[in-house]
N, C-alpha and C positions, 0 to 999 in steps of 0.2 A: 259331648265335646268337652275336653278338659279346660279348666280355667286358664286364661291367659292374662298376661299383663297388657292391658290395652293402652294405646297412645293417649296422651293428654295434650291439651292446647299449650302452645308456647306463650308464656306471659312474661312481662317485665318483672324484675325482682323488686319487691317492696323492701325486703331486708337482705342486704348482701351477705352471702356466705363465702368466706374466704378459704381458699387453699393457697396459703401464702408461703413464700420462701424468702428469708432475709439472710443475705450473706455479707461478710465484711471482716475487717481486721478486728482483733481482740480489743475489748475495752470500749467499743462504740455504743453498746447498749442493746445488742440483739436480744439478749435474754430479758432485759427490762421491757423492751417492746413486746415481746411474747407475753409477758405477764400483765400487760394492760388489757389483754383479751378476757372475756367473761368466763367465770366458772371453769378454770383451766386445770387439766391434768397434764403434768409435764413428764414425758419420758426422758429422764435425766441420765445422759451418758457422759456428760462433761464434769459432773460434780461441781457445777457452776451456780447452784441455787444457794447463794450466800451473799453476805454483804448488803450493799444498798439496794440491789435488785429485788430483794425479797421483803423489804420494809413495807408493812401494811398491805401485804399481798395475801389473799385468801385463795387457796387451791390445794391440790394434792400433787405429790411427786412419786415417781416409781422408777426403779432401775432394773434392767434385765440381767439375768445370769446366763441365759442361753437363748438360742433362737426359738425354742419351744415356748419360752416365757412370753414372747411377743404374741404368739397365737392365742395363748391362754388369756393374756391381757385384752386382746380384741374381743373375745367372747364375753369377758367380764364387762367391758365398756358397753358393748352392744346391749347386753341384758339390762344394765343400769340405766342407759339412756332410753331404751324402749319402755321400761317400767315407768319412768318419769313422764314420758310422753303419753302413755296410756292413762295415767292418773291425772293428767292435765296440770301437773305441778311443775315448779321450777327446779326440781331436783335433777340429778344426773349431771353430766358434763356438757358444757356448751363449746368448749375448746379442748382439742387434743394437741399438745405441742411436742415436738421432738427437738431436744436441745443437747446435742446437735446431730444432724443427719450425717455429717462427715465422720464424727466419732462413732456413731452407730455402725457405719460401714466398716470402720476399722475393727470394731468389736465382732462383727459378723465374719470378717476376713480371718481373724485369729481363730474363730471356731472352725471355719472351713479348712484352715491349714492343719487342723488336728484330725480331720476326716481321712480315711484311707483313700488312696488313688492308685492308678496303675503303676506309678513309679515311687510310691511313698506309703509306708505303713501308717496305721492310726497313731496319733499322738507323737509323731516324730519330733515336733518342736520341743518336747520336754527333754529330749536328750541331745538334739543337734540344732545348730543354727540353720534355719531354712529360709528360702525365698519363696514368696507366694507365686504360684504359676497361674496360667490363664484360666484353668478350671476353677481355681479359688475365686478369682475375680468374677467369673461367670456365676458362681453360686451366690456371691454377694448381690450382684445385680438382680438375679431372679428373686432372692429373698426380699429385697427392698421393693421390687415391683409387686410382689404378692401382698405385702403389708400395706403399701400405699394404695393399691387397688381396693383393698378391704376398707381402708379409711375413707376413700372417696365415696364408696357406696354408703357408708355410715353417714357421711356428710350430706349426701343427696337425700337420704331417707329421713333424717332427723334434724337437718339444719345445723350440724355441728361444724364449727370452724376447725381447720387443720393448719397448724403453723409449724414450719421447719426453720431452723437456724443452721448456719454453716460458716466456716471460715472462708477466706477468699483464695482462689487460685489465680496467681498473677499471670500477666501476659508473658508469653514465651514464643516468639515467632519461629524459633528453631524447631519447636514441637507442634507448630500449627495453631497455637493458642493466641488469637489476635485480640481477645477481649477478656476482661476480668470476669470470673464466674464462680459458681459453687466449687468448693475444694473437695471434689469427689472424682472418682475414676470416670472416664468418658461415658461408659454405658449408664452409670447412675445419673450423671449430669444430664444426659439425654432424656432420661425418664422424668427428671425434675422439671426440665424446660417445657415438657408437654403437660405434665400433671398439674402444675401450679396455674391458678388463674390470675395471680399477681406475684411477681418476684422482682427483686432488685437489690442493689448494693446499698448498705447503710454506711454513710460517710459523714464527715464534718463539713459544713459549709465554710469556705475560707472567709476569714475576717479581715476587714480593711485596717483596723486599728487594734492595738493590744488591749484597749479598754472595751472593745466591742464584746457583746455577749456571744457565747459560742452556741451554735445551733447545729442540730443534726438534720440530715436529709436522706430520705429513702428514694433513690433514683429508679424510676420506672419507665423511662422513655425507651420505646422499642428499638429505635434506630440510633441509640447511643453508640458512638464510635469507640468508647473506652470499656464498656461493660455490657454484659448480657442482661436484658431487662424485659419485662412484659407487664401489662395491666389490661384486664378486660374492661376497665372503667376509664373513660377519657378524663374524668374528673381527678384521677390520681396521676395523670401524666403532665409534665415530664418528671415530677417528683413531689414528695410530701415533706414539708418542713416540720421538724419536731414531731414525727409520726407517733400516733397512738391509735388504738382500736377506735376510740370515740371520734378522733379527728378524721380518720379515713372514712368511717361511716357517714359522718357529717358532710364531707365533701361529695360523696357519692349521692347522698340524698338531695343536696343542693344542685347537683349537676354542674357545678362550676368550682373553680378554685378561689 
């Protein structure tokens, strides 16, 4: 009888592993929040690892040139993490971040637009202004789905946190968008809403006086009327003030806010 992967008991998490998505307007600190996670490798498609966000931060960064680079990167990450786990050492990566998923989608769409299709030769965008068609968006959604599925398996096997950042897509009732959400095409947005175990909008808390200190909040209340949110941990709802990795883990471990 061939070896099979046998079922294991369901147990409560001692150490929460995040598949997190943070979206919001620029300048709110999404990258800064990502960089509070431990031993981070950032897939940088925004060229945003600069300024105050990277002060006193230890980690690695990497930028793709093509879709095949993402597959090669995954193999590299898996080998590095597996070797560290087998050696019982603290090496490898504990967090993989994509900064940002919306820019990565744009990167993949541009590559898809240069592929030949029924009505378009290869590399047509080099000589003609073109508009992406439905097939291009379909290729992007499939590519993101494949990569995120691999990262989820890596997360489950080795306890690696996966963190995505994104701009915000505004409410537009005429287009059926009734809540703020990730700034991605609908098919990719749908993937993220299921894939993440915690996601929400990063925003500033309103201050009562001009002299009040300014605080940020990560909104994670599932039935928020203004935005799409989710948290698998009740301790993180309805939101986390001045969020960091350490603060979120502390709230979960205490089981209360």
